[in-house]
C-alpha positions as CSV (number, residue, x, y, z in Angstrom):
1,M,-180.2,-120.4,96.1
2,T,-179.6,-117.4,96.5
3,D,-177.6,-115.4,98.6
4,P,-179.8,-113.4,101.7
5,A,-177.9,-110.4,101.6
6,T,-178.5,-110.0,97.5
7,G,-180.6,-112.3,96.6
8,R,-178.9,-113.3,93.7
9,P,-178.7,-116.9,93.3
10,I,-175.2,-118.3,94.2
11,V,-172.9,-120.7,91.9
12,A,-172.0,-124.0,94.3
13,E,-168.7,-124.7,92.4
14,L,-167.9,-120.6,93.5
15,G,-170.1,-120.9,97.1
16,R,-171.1,-117.4,96.4
17,P,-173.2,-115.5,93.9
18,E,-170.1,-114.6,90.9
19,T,-168.9,-111.4,89.8
20,A,-169.7,-109.3,86.7
21,D,-166.8,-110.0,85.3
22,E,-167.3,-114.2,86.3
23,K,-170.8,-113.9,84.7
24,A,-169.2,-112.1,81.3
25,A,-166.7,-115.0,81.4
26,R,-168.6,-117.9,81.6
27,V,-171.1,-116.6,78.6
28,A,-168.1,-116.1,76.6
29,A,-167.3,-119.2,76.9
30,N,-170.3,-120.5,76.6
31,R,-171.3,-118.7,73.4
32,A,-167.6,-119.9,71.8
33,K,-168.1,-123.7,72.9
34,R,-171.7,-123.1,71.9
35,R,-169.7,-121.9,67.7
36,A,-167.1,-124.7,68.2
37,N,-169.6,-127.1,68.0
38,Q,-171.1,-126.0,65.0
39,T,-168.5,-125.8,63.1
40,T,-167.8,-129.5,63.3
41,I,-171.0,-129.9,62.3
42,N,-170.9,-127.2,59.4
43,L,-167.5,-129.7,59.1
44,I,-169.1,-132.9,58.8
45,L,-172.2,-131.9,56.8
46,S,-169.5,-129.9,54.2
47,V,-167.3,-133.7,53.9
48,A,-171.0,-135.3,53.9
49,A,-172.0,-133.6,50.7
50,S,-168.6,-134.6,48.9
51,L,-169.0,-137.4,49.3
52,L,-172.3,-137.6,47.7
53,V,-170.9,-135.7,45.3
54,V,-168.2,-138.3,44.6
55,L,-170.3,-141.0,44.8
56,F,-172.6,-139.5,42.6
57,L,-170.5,-138.8,39.6
58,I,-168.9,-142.9,40.0
59,V,-172.6,-144.3,39.5
60,V,-173.4,-141.8,36.8
61,V,-170.6,-139.9,35.0
62,V,-168.2,-142.5,35.8
63,R,-169.4,-145.9,34.0
64,E,-167.8,-148.9,32.1
65,A,-167.5,-148.2,28.2
66,P,-169.6,-149.7,26.5
67,T,-168.9,-152.7,24.9
68,P,-168.2,-152.2,21.0
69,P,-171.1,-154.3,18.8
70,P,-169.5,-157.6,17.1
71,I,-168.3,-157.5,13.7
72,D,-168.5,-160.5,11.3
73,Y,-166.1,-159.3,9.3
74,R,-166.3,-163.1,7.4
75,A,-170.0,-162.4,6.8
76,T,-169.1,-158.3,4.9
77,A,-166.5,-160.1,3.2
78,D,-169.0,-163.4,2.1
79,E,-171.4,-160.1,0.7
80,L,-168.4,-158.3,-1.2
81,V,-167.5,-161.1,-2.8
82,A,-170.9,-161.9,-3.7
83,G,-171.5,-158.3,-5.2
84,T,-167.3,-157.6,-6.7
85,D,-164.8,-159.5,-8.5
86,F,-162.5,-158.5,-6.0
87,D,-160.9,-161.9,-3.9
88,I,-161.0,-161.0,-1.0
89,V,-159.4,-162.2,2.1
90,A,-161.3,-163.0,5.5
91,P,-158.9,-165.8,7.8
92,V,-159.2,-167.3,10.9
93,V,-158.9,-165.5,14.5
94,P,-158.3,-166.7,17.9
95,P,-162.5,-166.1,18.9
96,S,-160.5,-163.6,22.0
97,W,-159.7,-161.4,19.5
98,W,-162.5,-158.9,17.5
99,V,-163.2,-156.6,15.1
100,N,-163.3,-153.1,15.6
101,R,-163.4,-152.0,11.9
102,A,-164.1,-154.4,8.1
103,G,-165.2,-152.7,5.2
104,L,-164.3,-152.0,1.6
105,T,-162.5,-148.3,1.3
106,A,-160.7,-146.4,-1.4
107,S,-156.8,-144.8,-0.7
108,G,-154.9,-143.2,-4.4
109,G,-157.2,-145.1,-6.7
110,V,-156.6,-148.4,-5.3
111,T,-159.8,-150.0,-3.9
112,E,-158.6,-151.6,-0.1
113,W,-160.3,-154.7,1.5
114,Y,-159.9,-153.3,5.8
115,V,-160.3,-155.0,8.9
116,G,-158.8,-154.0,12.3
117,F,-157.8,-157.0,14.3
118,V,-158.3,-156.3,18.7
119,T,-155.8,-159.5,19.7
120,D,-156.3,-158.7,24.0
121,P,-159.4,-158.0,25.2
122,E,-158.0,-156.1,27.9
123,P,-158.6,-152.7,27.0
124,T,-155.5,-151.1,29.1
125,R,-152.5,-153.3,27.3
126,A,-154.9,-154.3,23.7
127,G,-152.7,-155.0,21.1
128,F,-154.1,-153.9,17.4
129,V,-153.1,-155.5,14.1
130,A,-154.8,-154.9,10.5
131,L,-155.2,-156.4,7.6
132,L,-155.0,-153.9,4.9
133,Q,-155.4,-155.9,1.0
134,G,-155.4,-153.5,-2.2
135,F,-156.7,-154.4,-5.0
136,D,-154.6,-153.7,-8.5
137,A,-152.3,-152.2,-5.8
138,N,-149.4,-149.1,-6.9
139,P,-145.8,-149.1,-5.6
140,T,-147.1,-145.9,-4.5
141,W,-150.0,-146.9,-2.9
142,L,-147.9,-149.2,-0.8
143,A,-145.4,-146.8,0.1
144,E,-148.1,-144.8,1.3
145,Q,-148.9,-147.3,3.7
146,L,-145.6,-148.2,4.5
147,R,-145.1,-144.4,5.3
148,Q,-142.4,-144.3,2.8
149,P,-140.1,-147.0,3.8
150,R,-136.2,-146.6,3.7
151,T,-135.3,-149.9,3.1
152,A,-136.6,-152.4,1.4
153,G,-137.2,-154.9,4.3
154,D,-136.6,-158.8,4.4
155,E,-138.1,-160.8,2.7
156,V,-139.2,-164.4,5.7
157,E,-141.4,-167.2,5.5
158,I,-144.7,-167.6,7.0
159,G,-147.0,-170.4,6.7
160,G,-145.1,-171.4,3.0
161,V,-145.6,-167.9,1.4
162,T,-143.0,-165.5,1.5
163,W,-143.2,-161.8,3.5
164,T,-141.8,-159.1,3.4
165,L,-140.8,-157.4,6.8
166,Y,-141.0,-153.8,7.7
167,D,-139.4,-154.0,11.5
168,R,-139.1,-150.2,12.1
169,R,-140.2,-149.8,15.7
170,G,-138.8,-146.6,17.8
171,N,-139.0,-144.4,15.1
172,S,-142.5,-143.0,16.9
173,Q,-143.2,-140.8,13.9
174,L,-144.6,-144.1,12.2
175,E,-147.7,-144.9,14.6
176,N,-148.7,-148.0,14.3
177,R,-146.8,-148.4,10.8
178,Q,-143.3,-149.5,12.6
179,Y,-144.2,-153.0,12.8
180,A,-145.4,-154.5,9.3
181,L,-145.6,-157.8,6.9
182,V,-146.1,-157.0,3.0
183,T,-147.0,-160.2,0.8
184,E,-148.4,-160.5,-2.8
185,T,-151.1,-161.9,-4.6
186,E,-152.5,-162.2,-8.4
187,S,-154.9,-159.4,-8.1
188,S,-153.1,-157.6,-5.0
189,T,-151.0,-156.2,-1.9
190,I,-151.6,-157.2,1.6
191,V,-150.5,-155.2,4.4
192,L,-150.6,-156.4,8.1
193,F,-149.7,-153.2,10.1
194,G,-150.2,-152.0,13.6
195,T,-148.6,-152.5,17.4
196,A,-149.8,-156.2,18.9
197,E,-147.0,-158.5,19.1
198,E,-145.1,-160.3,16.9
199,A,-146.3,-163.6,17.9
200,D,-149.7,-162.3,16.5
201,F,-148.3,-161.2,13.5
202,T,-147.1,-164.0,12.3
203,L,-150.5,-166.2,13.5
204,L,-152.2,-163.8,11.8
205,A,-150.2,-163.9,8.2
206,T,-149.6,-167.9,8.9
207,S,-153.7,-167.7,8.8
208,I,-154.1,-165.5,5.6
209,A,-151.4,-168.1,3.7
210,G,-153.6,-170.6,4.7
211,E,-156.2,-168.9,2.6
212,L,-153.8,-167.8,-0.4
213,T,-152.0,-171.8,-0.7
214,A,-155.9,-173.6,0.1
215,P,-156.8,-175.8,-3.5
């Protein structure tokens, strides 16, 4: 509907044609509303894009660490025994334990048989105990493996075998050598060290003792 006098459209809310100021205000309000709507749309699109990036990182980048391949340390020990004169110990351990490394190494002129046991399958609390067997080892080698102990240790009997216990827990400078068990055979020195529970050390020492005392 138009105003007969002016020919301008009548605004229903006003019941008359709007003035120039009213029209300018209406146009400005409509523009502001459109800008607000566009800002909301842009915000939604931005959030959606961010969520897609996070989803990509979760699916592609942050993935579960692959399970390390199993190491058959007992088979490795059998192969080494067949090819050397070393009387290598390969104790039986619980099936929940797994081995992260096994093999012959050398340190300070001493040949070593090393097995690294992870005693807890849960990665966040995994305990660790290493078996280190030095053949024809000398006191210097042993002191180095124990990180130069200041005391002679305490004798304990585990599985019918005498072990020397070095309990220096609380000395962080020793890292994973704070707790250790040592015993000697005719041709080697066996050292157990790591961060596992005492019960795990006892279990491993008992299994080794069974090998050493077997007929």
